[in-house]
N, C-alpha and C positions, 0 to 999 in steps of 0.2 A: 275874682275865685267863682268860675262856674257853678250855676244852680242847679245844675247833676253832677252828684257825684261819679259818676262811672263813666265824663269826657274827664276826668281828672286824670295825668300821666300817673302810671306807676313811680314813687319813690326813689325804685331800686333799680329803674331803666338806666341802659348807660348809652351815649350819645355816640352811636356806632354803628354801620351800614355792614350788615351782613351780606346784602345779594343786589347784584346791578340787574336790570331787567332791560333786555336792548331790544326796542319792537323800531321796526323799518317802518320809514313815511310811506304811504303808497306805492306799496312794495312795484307790485307787477306797472303800473303807470309810470315807475321812478327808473326802473329796467328799460320801459322803454322809449324813453325820454335818453336814457343814457345810449343805449344803441343806435340812435335817431337822432343825429344833432339838432335835425329840424323840425322836430317835435319839442324839443324844450322850450318853456316859457311858452307855452298854449293848450289850452284845454285838452282835453284827453283821457279815453276811456277802453279800458278792453272788456273786452266782451267777448262770450263763448264762441262765437257765430255771427259771421254778419250780416243781421236780418233784421227787419224792423222791430220784429215781436222778439227780439230778447230781452236781454236786461245789464248793465254794469255791473264787472264783477270787481273794476279797483276802477276808480280816477284820479286823475294827476289834483294838485293843490290849486291849480288856476280855474280846473273842471268845478272843483267843488266851492269854489267860490262864486260860481254861477249857479249854485241850488241843484250841480250835479253828485249823486253820490252813488254808493255798491248801491244794487234792487234798482236804479233808478231805468225805467224802459228806452229803448233806442229813441222810439217814437217822441218821448217826454224832454229827453235830450236835444232832439236835432230842434224842438220848439223853445228853448231852453237856451240854444246854443247852435244858429244852422251851421256856422265852421265845428262844430267839436270832430278831433279827429277818433274815428273807432277802429282801434287793432286787433284784431283775432289773437285771443291769450295763446303764447308757445310756453309753457309749462319746462319745456326741456331747459329752455336759458331760466326762466326764473329758479332752478334748481342749483340750475350751473352756477348762477349769482349768487344765491344762498351760503352753498359749500364758500366761493369765494370773498362771500360778505366773514363766514363763523372764522375762517382763513384771517383774515383781519384781526379781528376779536382776539382773535388768539395771538398776535403777537404782541398784544396785551396783556389780557388776563385771559387765563384760560374758562373755556365754554363749560357749564357745568350739567347745562338742563338747555333744550334745544325744542320748546313746546309747540311749534310750527315753522311755514317754513322761512316769516318774517318774522320771529322771535330769538332770541338766545338770551341766556339766564348766566350771570358769572356769580362764582361765590367767593365771598373777598375773607382771608386769612390774616392774622394777626394783626401788621399794623397797618394792614391795609383798608383794617374797619374804618380808621380816625380819618371823621367825614373830609378836612383839605386833601387828605390821599385818594379817598376815595372820588374824590369831582375831580381830580387828576388824570386819574385812570379813567373816569367816563370822558373827560374832554381827550384823552388821549386814544379812545375806542374809535370818538369819532372824525379824528381825523384819519385813523389810519385806515377805516372805511373811503374816506374822501379819495387820499393817497393812493391807497393799493385796489380798490374796484372804480372811484365813480365819482365825477363832482354835485352829479344829481340822486346819490342815493341818501338820504338825510336818514337820521335815525331820533327817535325821543327816548332817553337813560331817564328809568326810575329807580333812585334810592332809598333803601329799606334794611332795617332791622327785622323782614322777614320774605319770604319770595312771596307771597299774595300781598303783602303792602307796594313792594318793588314793580312789580305788576300793574297795580295801580294807578303809582306814582306816574307810571312810562305814559297812562292815557290822559295824566292833568295839565300836558305842554306838550301844542304841538303845532306847525312840523317843528323838529330840531329841538327839543324841546331837555331840560335837564331839572328834574322835582326831586329833593330830595326828603323823607319826612325821616325827621328825629325824633328817636322813644321820648325825647318830655316833651314834643308837641303832639305827640297822641293822647285820645285818639280825636282830641279838638280840631286837628289840622285838615281832617278830612268831612269833620259835621258838614258843609256845605255843600257837598256832592250829591247825586242823584243817587236813590238804591242801585239803578241800572249801573252805575259807576263798578260796581262789586262783579268779580270774577264769580263767575257761577249762579248769576240772578240775571236773570232772563224774562223775556213778557210774561211766562205763566210763573215763574216765582214771584214777582211783581204782585202781580194779583191777588197770589196767594196772601201778599204780607199785605193787601189794601182789605181785605175783608178783615183781617186782623187786626186792623186798624193803627199799621205800621204805614204813615205815608212819608216821613223823611227820612233820612242819614240819620240827623238828630234822635228820634221817636227812639230808631234803632239802636246807636250807641246809648244810649240811657238801660237798657235793660240788663241787668246782673248777668254770670253767668248761666244761673238757673233760668234764666228768662230767657234765655238765646235759645239755651237747650229745650222748653218748651216750646219754645215758636216753630220753629224745625222739628220737635219732635224726633230729635237725633243728633249722634253727636256731632255732626255738622252745625248743632249751633255752641256748640263748646270749641270748636275748630275758629270757626268765624270769633267767638268773644276774645279769642287768644291772639290772635290775627290780627286785628283791627288795633287791639294795645301794643303792639309791636313783641309781643313774646316771639324767641325765635323760638320754635320745638322743637327742631332738631329734624322734623320730618315736613312731610306735605301732605299727609293724608291719615295716618296714625292718630287713632282716638287721645283725646288729650284730658285724663282724668284728673288731674291737676298741674300746679305752678312746677311740679318738678322740672327739675333740671333736666334734660333727655341723654347730654354727651360732655364730656371731662377730659381733653387731654391738649397735648402740646407740636409744636412742631417748630422744625431748626433749618436754618442755610449753615452746611454746615463748612465751617473754617479749612480753607485748603488743605491742611496736613489730616486731615481726617475725612477728603474725598478717595476714600477706599472703601471695599466690600468689607476691611475689618476696623476701620476706621469708622465708617456707620452702624455697622454692630453696634458702636459703644457706645456711640451717640443716640441711639434708638435703646439702649438699657439704660442710659439715663433718662432719657424722658418716661420711661414708665416707672421708672422710680421715683420721678418726682408726679405723674400721675397717679399712682398707688394712694402715696402718701398722701395727696390734696382728696381722692379716692372715700382713704378712712375719716380726713380732717372734717370731708363732708356728711360722714353718716350718711354714704351709699355703697351698694354695692353693683357691680356691673357684669352684663352675661355678654358683652360682644368686645372686639378690639379690630377695632378700622388700622391698616398698614397702610401708607401711600410713601413712597419713593421714586423722586424725580433724579434720573441720572442728565449729566452735562456730556454733550455729543460736539466732538470736533467738527470741523465745517467737512470736512470729506468724509464724515461718519452722515451728517445732516443730510447731505446730497444723496447720501444712497436710500433715505428714507423718504416716502410718499408724501408724509405729514410728519410735521416737529412743532413744537410748542415755545414759546420764547419769555421766560421767567423776567421779571421786571427787574432782577440785576442783569438782562441782557444775556443770557445765558438759553442758547439752544438747548434742547433738553426733551427725551422722550422719558416717559411715566410708566411705572407699574402700582394697582394696590388691590388689597384685598383684606376681607373679613374673617374671624375667626371668630364663632360662638361655642358659649361652656355654661354648665348650672352658672348661677349669679354666684360669686367670688366676690372677695375685696383685699384678698392678702397678694403680698408681691409675689410669692415665688409660683402660685397658679398663674397668674397671669403672664408671669415671665416664661412660662411654656409656653402660651396660648400665642408669646410673641415668636419662640423659636422655632415654633412650629409653623407660620407664618414668612420664617424668614428664609428656611428652608427651603420654598416656593416662591421666592424672588427669582427674578431670572440673573442669570452667572452668564452670558453670551460677551463678546467681544463690546455692545454697544451699554451695557451698563457696568462697564468700570471705574466709572469715576461719579458716584450716585452723591451730589450736594444737599439735596434737600430729605429731611425723613418728619413726615409726619404721622402721628396717630393720636386714635381719640378710642375713648372708653365708652360703651353705649347701654342702652337694654338697663338705664338707672333703674335703682328701687332704691328705697331706703333702708336700711341695712336689718331694719326688726322687721320688714315683711321677708325676707330669705327663709327659703323651705330648711325644714331642717333637715341633716343627711343621715343615712343609716349605717355611716362610718365614721370611726373617730377621724380627726381632722388630722394629717398624715402628715409625722415631724413636727406637731405642733405649729401650723406654721402660721394660726394668725398670733397667737403667743410671740413668734419671732416677730413678725410685722410687728405689733403694737410696744416691743421693746425697744424696735431701732425708732421707731417713732419718737419713742420717751427722749433717747438722745439725739436724734436729729433735731427735734423740736426746739431744745437747749442750745445745741450746739453749731447748727446749720443743717439744712436738709444732706448735705454729700457729708457728713459726717462719719457713720457708719452706713454700706452699701455692697452690693455685692460685688467678686471681684470682675467680671463681666463688663463694667462702666469703669474698672480704672482708667482707662486710655484718654476717656474723654469725661474725667471726673471734675476738672473746671471747662466744656462745653457748655453750649445751650444754656449762657445766663436766661435769667427770668427775663427779659425785653420780649421774646415771642408768648403771646397768648394765643392759642390755638380756636378757642370758643368761647374767651373770657380776661379782662383782663386780670392781670394777679392782684392774687387775695394773699393778707399774709399770714403765716403759720409759725407760729414759735418765732425766731429771730430772722426769719426769711419770710419774704414775697417766692411765690409759686402763683 
């Protein structure tokens, strides 16, 4: 057992990965080696201009092995390797390759964020988060880049329970690495790293930490949340405390006042008989029924609802679009998403009205006639006892209605008493799908 209590993994952490961070290795140099076969397996540096006073903006791994790296001046490079190949950077080519690589990644898993020209972030949903499935997705991404873009384009992929840790993991093994940081291994699994391995910790921040007697990652991780806040004198310390322990806070920038869950929801790949606007609505209706019941069981209130719909395309339809995506099931699709915000509440009718308003804004064109995936998430969660009192009476006794429904559904099953709109999908969307967490048992059902 560790002698540092703050290095112990949290007992409730689930061993799942929510994010993959794809980091292309020596990107500019690798593009040049892909474009010019004669450059392959040779030391090469990309420079802004062909002059002895400039420095490398990228180096191939053959050059790195000789001590040449980003920032090395041309004169020094030539001393280290007289035969170094110098190539003037062509950023239009690099941008084109970045788009091609992103498209190759999208063939395997949707790209949720593109932090830079040589990085992509994928967010995993449901069973994709299971470590064996996540690892297979990562391996498929590597293969897709090789097959669809070029054999010299290698990447390191980090898998983690939040985006910040996934970035750290992607830097832990290069080139062509694949590292996963499981919640049960955290934060011990990163205790050996240098402080500079943390995104956002540069030379200036490192000096600040050294002046405050934080010289190693182990010393940093030994601080509790209050200590981390005091160290940075800002909420950045709170954020870092949570991220380094594998917490998935639901965002990557908002303050983290506590361990409170940040979102709650469900998603579902529709059965063929429900792949119509009417069928998808029935499934969405059932998902909101399950999510709002869970919201009340967790004694929370929500103030936002996010809705995501993905539409299956025929080969002919896909050919008319400049960009499409491919689901893990093999379905080529396009997608739509929107968020609604409202005063904090937890009753089904109020949140159902928000869903209805979102649904009316969903696209209804010829490319949107076969929805095959529906996902929703309730966000901006707070404990139910922190809701602001309203000046108006509860319309139609909505809270009491929801409470009565919950009593019956907990006893006999969550679909025993429901609104008529979900009737067509009453038996669809079983609880094998988990949008933000594994199923939890409420009454006789798991949800």
